[in-house]
C-alpha positions as CSV (number, residue, x, y, z in Angstrom):
1,M,-13.4,213.6,-259.7
2,I,-13.5,209.8,-259.6
3,K,-10.0,209.2,-260.9
4,K,-9.0,211.6,-258.1
5,M,-11.2,210.2,-255.3
6,L,-9.7,206.4,-256.6
7,L,-6.2,207.8,-256.7
8,M,-6.3,209.6,-253.1
9,G,-7.8,206.3,-251.6
10,L,-5.1,204.7,-253.0
11,M,-2.7,206.9,-251.3
12,C,-3.8,206.4,-248.0
13,L,-4.0,202.4,-248.3
14,S,-0.2,202.6,-249.7
15,L,0.9,204.8,-247.2
16,F,-0.9,203.3,-244.2
17,S,-1.6,199.7,-244.2
18,A,0.6,197.1,-242.5
19,R,4.0,196.6,-244.0
20,A,6.5,194.9,-244.0
21,D,9.6,195.3,-242.0
22,E,8.0,198.8,-240.7
23,G,7.8,199.3,-236.9
24,M,9.8,199.6,-233.8
25,W,8.2,197.5,-231.1
26,L,8.6,197.1,-227.3
27,P,11.0,193.8,-226.0
28,S,8.3,193.3,-223.4
29,L,5.3,192.4,-225.8
30,I,7.8,191.2,-229.1
31,G,5.4,188.0,-228.1
32,D,2.7,189.5,-230.4
33,R,5.2,189.8,-233.4
34,I,7.1,186.7,-232.9
35,K,5.0,184.8,-235.4
36,D,5.9,187.3,-238.1
37,M,9.8,187.0,-237.0
38,K,9.8,183.3,-237.0
39,Q,8.2,183.1,-240.7
40,K,11.3,185.6,-241.5
41,G,13.8,183.2,-240.4
42,F,14.2,184.3,-236.6
43,K,14.8,181.2,-234.7
44,L,14.7,182.1,-230.9
45,S,11.7,182.8,-228.7
46,A,10.3,186.1,-227.5
47,E,12.0,185.1,-224.1
48,D,15.4,184.8,-225.9
49,I,14.9,188.7,-226.9
50,Y,13.4,190.0,-223.3
51,S,12.8,188.4,-219.8
52,I,13.0,189.5,-216.2
53,N,13.4,185.9,-215.4
54,K,16.7,184.8,-216.7
55,A,19.4,186.5,-218.9
56,S,18.2,187.7,-222.6
57,L,19.4,189.6,-225.4
58,K,18.4,192.3,-223.9
59,D,21.0,192.4,-220.9
60,A,24.0,192.4,-224.0
61,V,22.1,195.9,-224.8
62,M,23.3,199.6,-223.6
63,I,22.7,202.9,-224.0
64,F,26.1,204.2,-224.7
65,G,26.7,207.6,-223.8
66,G,23.4,210.4,-224.0
67,G,22.4,208.8,-227.2
68,C,23.5,206.1,-229.1
69,T,23.5,202.1,-228.4
70,G,26.1,199.8,-228.2
71,E,26.7,196.0,-227.3
72,F,28.5,193.6,-225.0
73,V,30.6,191.0,-227.2
74,S,32.6,189.1,-224.4
75,A,32.0,187.9,-220.6
76,E,34.4,190.7,-219.8
77,G,32.6,193.9,-220.8
78,L,33.8,194.7,-223.6
79,L,31.5,196.4,-226.1
80,L,31.2,197.9,-229.6
81,T,29.3,200.9,-230.2
82,N,30.2,203.2,-233.6
83,H,33.1,205.0,-234.2
84,H,31.2,208.1,-234.4
85,C,29.4,207.4,-230.9
86,G,32.6,207.4,-229.4
87,Y,33.9,210.2,-231.3
88,G,33.9,212.9,-228.6
89,S,35.3,210.5,-226.3
90,I,38.3,210.1,-228.6
91,Q,38.3,213.6,-229.2
92,Q,38.0,214.2,-225.4
93,L,41.5,212.0,-225.3
94,S,43.6,213.3,-228.2
95,S,45.8,215.8,-228.4
96,V,48.2,217.1,-231.3
97,E,50.8,214.7,-229.9
98,H,48.6,211.9,-229.4
99,D,45.9,212.6,-232.1
100,Y,43.7,209.2,-231.9
101,L,41.0,211.0,-234.3
102,T,43.7,210.7,-236.9
103,N,45.5,207.6,-236.0
104,G,43.6,205.3,-234.4
105,F,44.1,203.6,-230.8
106,W,44.5,200.2,-229.6
107,A,45.4,199.1,-226.3
108,M,47.5,196.3,-226.0
109,S,46.5,195.0,-222.8
110,R,44.3,196.3,-220.1
111,S,46.3,198.8,-218.6
112,E,46.8,200.6,-221.5
113,E,42.5,201.3,-221.6
114,L,42.3,204.6,-221.6
115,P,39.1,205.7,-218.9
116,V,36.7,208.6,-220.5
117,P,35.7,210.9,-217.9
118,G,31.9,212.0,-218.1
119,L,31.1,208.8,-220.0
120,S,28.6,206.3,-218.6
121,I,26.4,203.0,-220.5
122,S,22.9,202.5,-218.9
123,I,21.4,198.6,-219.2
124,L,18.1,197.8,-218.9
125,V,16.9,195.9,-216.0
126,R,13.5,195.9,-216.7
127,M,10.5,197.8,-218.0
128,E,7.0,197.9,-216.8
129,D,3.4,198.9,-218.0
130,V,2.8,201.8,-215.3
131,T,-0.1,203.2,-216.9
132,E,-2.8,201.5,-214.7
133,R,-1.0,202.3,-211.5
134,L,-0.7,206.2,-212.8
135,A,-4.4,206.0,-213.4
136,A,-5.2,204.9,-210.2
137,G,-3.4,207.4,-208.2
138,E,0.3,206.6,-207.7
139,K,2.4,209.6,-208.4
140,A,5.1,209.0,-210.8
141,V,8.1,210.3,-208.5
142,D,7.1,207.3,-205.9
143,I,7.3,204.7,-208.7
144,I,10.6,206.0,-209.8
145,K,12.1,206.6,-206.2
146,E,10.6,202.8,-205.0
147,A,12.6,201.3,-208.7
148,T,16.0,202.6,-207.8
149,S,16.2,201.7,-204.5
150,E,19.1,199.7,-205.5
151,K,23.1,201.0,-205.9
152,G,23.3,202.4,-209.2
153,Y,19.7,202.4,-210.5
154,R,18.0,205.2,-212.7
155,A,14.5,204.9,-213.8
156,D,12.0,207.1,-215.9
157,I,8.3,207.0,-217.3
158,Q,8.1,207.4,-220.6
159,Q,4.8,207.7,-222.9
160,M,3.8,205.8,-225.5
161,Y,0.9,206.6,-228.2
162,Y,1.0,209.9,-226.7
163,G,0.2,208.9,-223.2
164,N,-2.1,206.6,-223.8
165,Q,0.1,204.0,-222.0
166,Q,2.9,204.9,-219.7
167,F,5.8,202.3,-219.1
168,L,8.7,202.3,-216.3
169,F,12.0,201.6,-217.5
170,V,14.6,200.9,-214.9
171,Y,18.2,201.3,-215.5
172,E,21.9,200.2,-214.4
173,K,24.0,202.9,-214.9
174,F,28.1,202.1,-215.0
175,T,30.3,205.1,-215.3
176,D,34.2,203.4,-215.2
177,V,34.1,203.0,-219.0
178,R,37.5,203.0,-221.0
179,L,38.6,203.4,-224.8
180,V,40.3,199.9,-226.0
181,G,40.4,200.4,-229.3
182,A,39.3,202.8,-232.4
183,P,40.3,202.4,-235.9
184,P,41.9,205.7,-237.3
185,S,39.2,208.2,-238.9
186,S,40.1,207.3,-242.0
187,I,38.7,204.1,-241.8
188,G,36.1,204.9,-238.9
189,K,35.0,207.8,-240.7
190,F,35.8,206.9,-244.1
191,G,34.1,209.7,-246.4
192,G,33.6,212.3,-243.9
193,D,30.5,214.1,-244.5
194,T,30.3,213.4,-248.1
195,D,29.6,209.9,-248.0
196,N,27.4,210.3,-245.1
197,W,23.7,208.9,-245.6
198,I,25.1,207.5,-248.8
199,W,25.4,204.2,-250.1
200,P,27.4,202.4,-251.3
201,R,29.3,202.8,-248.2
202,H,32.7,202.0,-247.0
203,T,33.0,203.1,-243.3
204,G,34.0,201.2,-240.7
205,D,31.9,202.7,-238.1
206,F,33.2,201.0,-234.8
207,S,34.9,201.7,-231.7
208,V,35.6,199.4,-228.7
209,F,35.2,200.1,-225.2
210,R,35.1,197.9,-222.0
211,V,32.8,198.2,-218.9
212,Y,34.6,198.2,-215.2
213,A,32.9,197.4,-211.9
214,G,33.5,197.4,-208.7
215,Q,34.4,193.9,-206.8
216,D,30.7,193.0,-206.4
217,N,30.0,193.6,-210.2
218,K,27.9,196.7,-209.0
219,P,28.5,200.0,-210.9
220,A,31.5,202.3,-209.3
221,E,33.1,205.3,-209.6
222,Y,36.8,204.9,-211.3
223,S,38.9,202.9,-209.3
224,K,42.2,201.0,-210.7
225,E,40.9,198.4,-208.3
226,N,37.9,198.0,-210.5
227,K,37.3,194.7,-212.4
228,P,36.0,194.2,-215.9
229,Y,32.0,194.2,-215.4
230,Q,30.6,190.8,-216.3
231,P,27.7,191.1,-218.2
232,K,24.8,188.5,-217.9
233,R,24.6,188.2,-221.5
234,H,26.9,189.2,-224.7
235,F,26.5,188.7,-228.0
236,P,28.1,185.6,-229.9
237,I,29.6,186.9,-233.1
238,S,28.7,184.9,-236.6
239,T,31.9,185.5,-239.0
240,K,29.8,183.4,-242.1
241,G,28.3,186.8,-243.4
242,V,25.1,187.7,-245.0
243,K,23.7,187.4,-248.3
244,E,20.4,188.9,-249.5
245,G,17.4,187.9,-247.9
246,D,18.8,187.0,-244.7
247,F,16.9,188.0,-241.5
248,T,18.1,190.7,-239.6
249,M,17.0,192.1,-236.2
250,I,18.1,195.6,-234.6
251,Y,18.0,195.7,-231.2
252,G,18.3,199.4,-229.8
253,F,17.4,202.8,-228.6
254,P,15.7,204.7,-231.1
255,G,15.4,208.3,-230.8
256,N,12.6,209.9,-232.2
257,T,10.1,208.8,-235.0
258,Q,7.0,210.8,-235.8
259,E,4.5,208.4,-237.3
260,Y,1.1,209.2,-236.7
261,V,1.3,213.1,-237.0
262,T,-0.9,215.2,-239.5
263,S,-0.4,216.8,-242.5
264,D,0.2,220.0,-240.4
265,A,3.0,218.6,-239.0
266,V,4.7,217.2,-242.6
267,E,4.3,220.4,-243.9
268,Y,6.2,222.2,-241.3
269,V,9.1,220.0,-241.2
270,A,9.3,219.4,-245.2
271,E,8.6,223.0,-246.3
272,V,9.2,225.6,-243.4
273,S,11.9,224.0,-240.9
274,D,14.3,221.7,-242.2
275,P,14.8,224.2,-245.2
276,M,15.5,226.9,-242.8
277,K,17.6,224.5,-241.1
278,I,19.9,223.4,-243.7
279,A,20.5,226.8,-245.1
280,L,21.7,228.4,-241.8
281,R,23.8,225.0,-240.7
282,T,25.5,225.4,-244.4
283,K,26.7,228.8,-243.3
284,R,28.0,227.2,-240.1
285,L,29.8,224.2,-241.7
286,D,31.6,226.2,-244.1
287,I,33.2,228.5,-241.8
288,I,34.4,225.8,-239.6
289,S,35.7,223.9,-242.4
290,A,37.3,226.4,-244.1
291,E,39.3,227.2,-240.5
292,Q,39.7,223.4,-240.0
293,A,41.9,223.3,-243.4
294,K,44.3,225.5,-242.1
295,S,45.3,223.9,-238.8
296,A,45.7,220.5,-236.9
297,E,44.8,221.4,-233.9
298,V,41.3,223.1,-235.0
299,R,40.6,220.6,-236.9
300,I,41.1,218.4,-233.9
301,A,38.9,220.6,-231.5
302,Y,36.3,221.1,-233.7
303,A,35.7,217.5,-235.0
304,A,33.2,216.4,-232.9
305,I,31.2,219.5,-233.2
306,H,31.4,219.7,-237.0
307,A,30.3,215.9,-237.0
308,S,27.6,216.8,-234.6
309,I,26.2,220.0,-237.0
310,A,26.8,218.1,-240.3
311,N,25.0,214.7,-239.2
312,A,21.5,216.7,-238.7
313,W,22.5,219.0,-241.8
314,K,22.6,216.3,-244.4
315,K,20.1,214.1,-242.6
316,W,17.2,216.8,-242.9
317,Q,18.5,217.2,-246.6
318,G,17.3,213.8,-247.5
319,E,14.1,213.9,-245.3
320,V,13.0,216.8,-247.3
321,L,13.5,214.9,-250.6
322,G,11.8,212.1,-249.1
323,L,8.9,213.6,-248.0
324,R,8.3,215.7,-251.2
325,R,9.2,212.5,-253.7
326,L,6.6,210.2,-251.5
327,G,3.9,212.9,-251.3
328,T,3.7,212.3,-247.5
329,A,1.5,215.6,-246.9
330,D,-1.0,214.5,-249.6
331,K,-1.1,210.9,-248.4
332,K,-1.7,212.3,-244.6
333,R,-4.1,214.7,-246.1
334,A,-6.7,211.6,-248.1
335,Y,-5.9,209.6,-244.8
336,E,-7.4,212.6,-242.7
337,Q,-10.4,213.2,-244.9
338,E,-11.1,209.0,-244.9
339,F,-10.8,209.2,-241.0
340,Q,-13.4,212.4,-240.6
341,K,-15.7,210.7,-242.8
342,W,-15.7,207.7,-239.9
343,A,-15.7,210.2,-237.0
344,N,-18.3,212.7,-238.3
345,D,-21.1,210.6,-236.3
346,K,-19.0,210.0,-233.4
347,S,-19.4,212.7,-230.8
348,E,-16.1,212.1,-229.1
349,Y,-14.1,212.1,-232.1
350,K,-15.9,214.2,-234.3
351,N,-14.2,217.8,-233.6
352,L,-10.6,215.8,-233.4
353,L,-9.1,216.9,-236.4
354,P,-10.4,220.7,-236.6
355,S,-9.2,220.9,-233.1
356,I,-5.4,219.5,-233.8
357,H,-5.2,222.3,-237.2
358,D,-6.3,224.9,-235.1
359,A,-3.6,223.8,-232.2
360,Y,-1.0,224.2,-235.0
361,D,-2.2,227.2,-236.5
362,K,-1.7,228.7,-233.0
363,V,1.6,227.4,-231.9
364,K,3.8,227.3,-235.3
365,G,4.6,231.0,-235.7
366,G,6.1,230.9,-231.7
367,Y,8.0,227.2,-232.4
368,Y,9.4,228.7,-235.5
369,V,10.6,231.5,-233.7
370,R,12.5,229.3,-231.0
371,E,14.1,227.0,-233.6
372,L,15.3,230.1,-235.6
373,Y,16.7,231.3,-232.3
374,N,18.5,228.0,-231.8
375,E,19.9,227.7,-235.3
376,S,21.5,231.2,-235.5
377,V,21.8,233.6,-232.4
378,G,21.7,230.3,-230.3
379,A,25.0,229.0,-232.1
380,I,27.1,232.2,-231.2
381,N,29.0,230.4,-228.1
382,A,30.2,234.1,-226.8
383,L,26.4,235.1,-226.2
384,S,25.6,232.0,-224.8
385,Y,29.2,232.0,-222.6
386,A,28.3,236.1,-221.7
387,R,24.4,234.8,-220.5
388,A,26.1,232.6,-218.3
389,V,28.6,234.8,-216.6
390,A,26.1,237.8,-216.0
391,R,24.2,235.0,-214.3
392,A,27.1,234.0,-211.4
393,K,26.7,234.0,-207.8
394,D,30.3,235.9,-207.3
395,D,33.4,236.9,-209.1
396,E,34.6,233.4,-208.1
397,A,31.9,231.8,-210.3
398,V,32.6,234.3,-213.1
399,K,36.6,233.6,-213.0
400,T,36.1,229.7,-213.2
401,T,33.2,230.3,-216.0
402,Q,35.5,231.9,-217.5
403,E,38.5,230.1,-217.5
404,R,36.6,227.1,-218.4
405,F,35.1,228.9,-221.7
406,L,38.4,230.6,-222.9
407,K,40.6,227.5,-222.6
408,S,39.1,225.9,-225.8
409,Y,37.3,228.7,-227.5
410,N,38.3,230.1,-231.0
411,Q,37.0,233.7,-231.5
412,T,38.1,233.3,-235.1
413,I,35.5,231.0,-236.1
414,D,32.9,231.8,-233.7
415,Q,32.9,235.9,-234.6
416,A,32.4,234.8,-238.4
417,I,29.6,232.4,-237.7
418,A,28.1,235.5,-235.7
419,R,28.4,237.8,-238.3
420,E,26.2,235.4,-240.9
421,M,23.9,234.1,-237.7
422,M,23.1,237.6,-236.4
423,A,22.1,238.7,-240.5
424,E,20.1,235.4,-240.9
425,F,18.3,236.0,-237.6
426,I,16.8,239.0,-238.7
427,A,16.3,238.4,-241.8
428,R,14.2,235.5,-241.3
429,M,12.3,236.7,-238.2
430,P,8.6,237.4,-238.9
431,Q,8.2,240.7,-239.1
432,G,7.7,242.9,-235.8
433,Q,9.4,240.1,-234.0
434,V,13.0,241.3,-233.8
435,P,14.3,242.5,-230.5
436,A,13.8,246.5,-230.5
437,E,17.6,246.6,-229.0
438,L,19.1,244.7,-232.0
439,I,17.5,247.1,-234.5
440,A,18.5,250.0,-233.2
441,A,22.3,248.8,-232.5
442,V,22.4,247.8,-236.6
443,E,21.1,250.9,-237.7
444,K,23.5,252.7,-235.3
445,H,26.2,250.3,-236.5
446,G,25.1,250.2,-240.6
447,S,24.8,246.7,-240.7
448,A,24.3,243.2,-238.6
449,E,27.7,242.4,-239.6
450,K,29.1,245.3,-238.5
451,F,27.4,245.5,-235.3
452,V,28.8,242.0,-234.6
453,D,32.4,243.1,-234.8
454,W,31.9,245.9,-233.1
455,L,30.6,243.9,-230.1
456,Y,33.5,241.3,-230.4
457,A,35.7,244.7,-230.1
458,S,33.8,246.2,-227.5
459,T,33.8,243.2,-224.8
460,K,35.6,242.4,-222.2
461,L,34.3,238.8,-221.4
462,L,36.8,237.4,-224.3
463,G,40.0,238.9,-222.8
464,S,42.9,237.1,-220.6
465,E,42.0,239.7,-217.8
466,P,39.5,238.6,-215.1
467,V,36.4,240.6,-214.9
468,S,33.9,241.1,-212.0
469,L,30.4,240.2,-211.6
470,E,29.2,243.7,-211.6
471,Q,31.7,244.2,-215.2
472,A,30.1,240.9,-216.4
473,K,26.3,242.1,-216.3
474,A,27.4,245.7,-217.7
475,D,29.2,244.2,-220.8
476,P,28.0,245.0,-224.0
477,M,28.4,241.0,-225.2
478,A,26.2,240.2,-222.2
479,Q,23.6,243.0,-222.7
480,C,23.1,242.0,-226.4
481,A,22.5,237.9,-224.9
482,A,19.7,239.6,-222.8
483,W,17.7,241.2,-225.8
484,F,17.0,237.3,-226.4
485,Q,16.1,236.2,-223.2
486,P,12.4,237.1,-224.1
487,I,12.5,234.6,-226.8
488,I,13.8,232.1,-224.6
489,A,11.8,233.3,-221.4
490,E,8.1,233.8,-222.9
491,N,8.2,230.4,-225.0
492,P,9.3,227.6,-222.6
493,K,6.6,225.2,-224.9
494,Y,8.7,225.8,-227.8
495,A,11.8,224.3,-226.5
496,Y,10.0,220.6,-227.2
497,R,11.9,218.3,-229.3
498,N,8.9,218.4,-232.2
499,L,6.1,221.0,-232.9
500,S,3.9,218.1,-232.5
501,N,5.2,217.6,-228.5
502,V,3.9,221.1,-227.7
503,P,1.4,220.7,-225.1
504,E,-1.5,222.5,-227.0
505,V,-1.4,220.2,-230.0
506,E,0.1,217.4,-228.0
507,Q,-3.0,216.9,-225.7
508,W,-5.0,216.4,-228.7
509,Y,-2.8,213.2,-229.9
510,R,-3.9,211.2,-227.4
511,P,-7.6,210.9,-228.0
512,Y,-6.4,210.7,-231.8
513,M,-4.5,207.9,-231.2
514,R,-7.4,206.1,-229.3
515,A,-9.7,206.7,-232.4
516,L,-7.4,205.6,-235.3
517,R,-6.9,202.6,-233.3
518,E,-10.7,202.2,-233.3
519,W,-10.9,203.1,-237.1
520,D,-7.9,201.7,-238.9
521,K,-8.2,197.4,-237.5
522,E,-5.7,196.6,-240.3
523,R,-3.0,199.1,-239.3
524,A,0.3,197.9,-237.7
525,F,0.2,200.3,-235.1
526,Y,4.0,200.6,-232.7
527,P,4.8,203.4,-230.1
528,D,6.7,206.2,-231.6
529,A,10.5,205.9,-231.0
530,N,11.3,208.0,-227.6
531,F,15.0,207.0,-226.9
532,T,13.6,203.2,-225.1
533,L,14.9,199.7,-226.4
534,R,13.0,198.8,-229.1
535,V,13.3,195.7,-231.4
536,A,13.2,196.4,-235.8
537,Y,13.5,192.8,-237.9
538,G,13.7,193.3,-241.7
539,S,16.3,191.6,-244.1
540,V,19.2,192.1,-246.1
541,A,18.2,193.6,-249.1
542,G,19.6,196.0,-251.9
543,Y,17.2,198.6,-253.5
544,E,16.4,200.6,-257.2
545,Y,17.7,204.3,-256.3
546,A,16.9,205.4,-259.3
547,D,15.3,204.0,-262.9
548,A,17.3,201.0,-264.1
549,T,19.7,201.4,-260.9
550,Y,19.5,198.8,-258.6
551,H,22.3,198.9,-255.6
552,H,23.1,195.5,-254.3
553,P,23.4,195.4,-250.2
554,V,27.0,194.4,-250.0
555,S,29.8,196.6,-250.4
556,T,33.7,195.5,-249.8
557,I,37.0,196.7,-249.7
558,D,37.5,197.1,-253.4
559,G,35.5,200.2,-253.6
560,I,37.6,201.9,-250.8
561,I,40.8,201.3,-252.5
562,E,38.7,202.6,-255.6
563,K,37.7,206.0,-253.6
564,D,41.4,206.2,-252.0
565,N,43.2,209.6,-252.4
566,P,46.0,210.6,-249.8
567,E,45.1,214.7,-250.7
568,I,42.2,214.3,-249.5
569,Y,41.5,213.7,-245.5
570,D,38.5,211.7,-245.4
571,Y,40.0,209.6,-248.0
572,N,43.2,209.0,-247.0
573,I,43.4,205.2,-245.9
574,P,46.0,203.8,-243.6
575,Q,49.1,202.4,-245.7
576,R,49.0,199.0,-243.8
577,L,45.1,198.8,-245.8
578,R,46.7,199.8,-249.0
579,D,49.7,197.0,-248.5
580,I,47.1,194.2,-247.4
581,Y,45.0,194.7,-250.5
582,A,47.8,194.7,-253.1
583,Q,49.3,191.7,-251.8
584,K,45.2,190.4,-251.0
585,D,46.3,189.7,-247.6
586,Y,43.2,189.1,-245.7
587,G,43.7,186.1,-243.8
588,R,40.6,184.7,-242.2
589,W,38.7,187.4,-243.2
590,G,38.9,186.8,-247.0
591,V,35.8,185.7,-249.0
592,K,34.1,185.5,-252.3
593,V,31.8,188.8,-252.7
594,G,30.5,189.1,-255.9
595,G,32.6,186.8,-257.7
596,R,35.8,188.7,-256.5
597,Y,38.1,187.7,-253.7
598,S,37.7,190.4,-251.3
599,V,36.8,191.9,-247.3
600,P,32.9,192.8,-247.2
601,V,32.5,196.5,-245.6
602,C,29.3,197.7,-245.2
603,F,25.6,196.0,-245.7
604,L,21.8,197.3,-246.2
605,A,18.5,195.9,-244.6
606,T,15.4,197.2,-244.4
607,N,15.2,197.4,-240.5
608,H,13.1,200.4,-239.2
609,T,15.8,202.9,-237.6
610,S,16.0,206.2,-236.3
611,G,18.6,208.3,-234.2
612,G,19.7,206.5,-231.2
613,N,19.8,203.3,-233.3
614,S,23.8,204.6,-233.7
615,G,25.7,201.1,-232.4
616,S,22.8,198.8,-232.7
617,P,23.9,195.5,-232.6
618,V,22.3,193.6,-236.1
619,I,21.9,190.1,-235.3
620,N,21.1,187.2,-237.3
621,G,17.7,184.8,-236.7
622,K,20.4,182.7,-234.2
623,G,20.9,185.6,-232.4
624,E,24.5,186.3,-233.5
625,L,25.9,189.3,-234.2
626,I,26.5,190.2,-237.9
627,G,26.8,193.7,-237.9
628,I,26.7,197.5,-236.3
629,N,24.1,199.3,-237.2
630,F,25.3,203.3,-237.9
631,D,23.1,205.1,-240.8
632,R,20.0,205.0,-243.3
633,T,20.3,205.6,-247.1
634,W,19.8,209.7,-247.6
635,L,16.2,209.1,-248.9
636,S,15.4,206.7,-245.9
637,T,15.8,209.3,-243.8
638,M,12.0,210.4,-244.0
639,S,11.0,207.1,-242.2
640,D,10.9,209.1,-238.9
641,V,7.6,210.5,-240.4
642,E,7.1,207.8,-243.1
643,F,8.6,204.7,-243.8
644,D,8.9,203.1,-247.7
645,P,9.7,199.3,-247.8
646,S,11.0,200.1,-251.5
647,I,13.6,202.0,-250.6
648,C,14.3,202.7,-246.6
649,R,17.5,200.8,-245.7
650,N,19.5,200.8,-242.8
651,I,23.4,200.8,-243.3
652,S,25.5,198.3,-240.9
653,V,29.2,198.1,-241.0
654,D,29.8,194.0,-241.4
655,I,30.9,192.7,-238.3
656,R,33.8,190.7,-240.7
657,Y,35.1,194.1,-241.6
658,V,35.0,194.8,-237.7
659,L,37.6,192.0,-236.8
660,F,39.3,192.5,-239.7
661,T,40.1,195.8,-238.8
662,I,41.2,195.2,-235.2
663,D,43.1,192.4,-236.4
664,R,44.9,193.1,-239.5
665,I,44.7,197.0,-239.1
666,G,45.1,197.5,-235.0
667,G,47.1,194.3,-234.5
668,A,44.8,193.9,-231.6
669,G,43.8,190.3,-232.2
670,Y,44.2,189.2,-229.0
671,L,40.6,191.3,-228.3
672,L,39.4,188.2,-230.5
673,D,40.0,185.6,-228.5
674,E,37.8,187.2,-225.5
675,M,35.0,187.0,-227.8
676,T,32.7,184.1,-229.0
677,L,33.1,183.6,-232.7
678,K,30.5,181.5,-234.3
């Protein structure tokens, strides 16, 4: 018993003591961390990172699209982000005749840059702690209205520490964004799903865009008269490279972490939610991949969809492995036991943990049903479309929706997915919760698969003939879609991103966070990621993946050649790259790496990152760009819940490989002339 207690205590300490390189810090409060950053090699000041009085590094960073980060690299609005962040835009501009995904794209002049409809970027103007203003009675809507009085501004208020603090974030939003360059997918997506989340990595995961503005340098709708935006700050670029131990800082918009959740949430993620989602996405990916292999048109049309499904699918696999390997749920339980001992004689806190556990027990069943629906029946395109047309205002709206949907619809794929997902939904639903109409339909037709085939054969919504609103509402596909409406309508609270954000649970985390900060004085508390601007810092570092297996932190072009395979789409590199390698014709980008003359491709570092950090600038101690963050190692994906400094590594494309590709592969070396190279 004594040994067990000691073990549990050590587990608590190993999990929750203040650890090197962990944390996603608010830039306006970075002064609290600047001493530690300087000790590790940072040469600039806190005001260089974030300032509202002068241009600072924050002005060179942006939200790219709806879920990534980008950074300015010239005074003329040129920006870099990941290839996978620009993937949807590149696909949108592609066709079989102009396959920019496969072949890449390089504008050789400003006039050749391609506008991307619907793409936008947002630059943080300022952030402000409005906790006291809200507590004093000011309304959030009034604060936001006041903050967005200027042209092109948008704002929102985000909670930190589960609402113990609230910050206003004000952004300037630009909608004239144009594609400048993208490597072929065999570079930008080299290795595909096979190499995703894996190290060594050899992916040139970058793309190049330019932001345009009106004559006043303010946001403006697309116009040929617009001028390249002139940012207040852009990143100079280091061409000197990196070595193990070098300081690294990431500045970006991490999307979602759950560092302070209890063991209840960890068990749900590792043992219930992730395994279910992995299994269902495996089936969907197998169907899509099989059809993509048959047709270039299908491959292009489903490229972004496949990538989106696969990214989280593989991430969840690593997350489960990592959480189980670390025994995170057990560590959390041990930590909670120690907290409860402290809280027992404090009336305001002694019932917190029991209340949290009880809240999870009450809501996790409903949350699971909603997640199951989203990953199964919710992934059937025809049902979502049928629900939309049945809710249309009139016949003309039905016609418009029908034409728009059928333009890019692939019934072969969707019906195959529907056969699998309908059967999985029925098999995985808790007893007694499958819609009665669905049970009756399956019994009538003999199986879920046969019912689906009948449904697709009977519907008129997927045909070329127009249908009226009345016909749409009476259609079998729309009727089927309506069977699942109670799952959506009766459980709106279960649409929250995480189980812990369901209101019945989240309400307890505000006092719990206050209590933890009172009790655990040695812990370095930082707010969970919520797609607001953060600073993370660490160093270039390899790691021991397994016993006696050490991974060095830098990969090179030699690894690309070793994987090169013309018979596999994701490994069929451009002939130009083969020729350059054969002649060792690297130009200024060739350096000695591990005793070999080569070109660096990617590197590892210890920065704490999450989804949303894709495309984030990685800078050295002087504030110079050294890479673009794009991934984590597979066993690092649990860092959204527990950060393990011994194995958690982020993966970045080396900026020298970016420049090499632009210059030597794309032939667009003129772009380098507007960058500040060091």
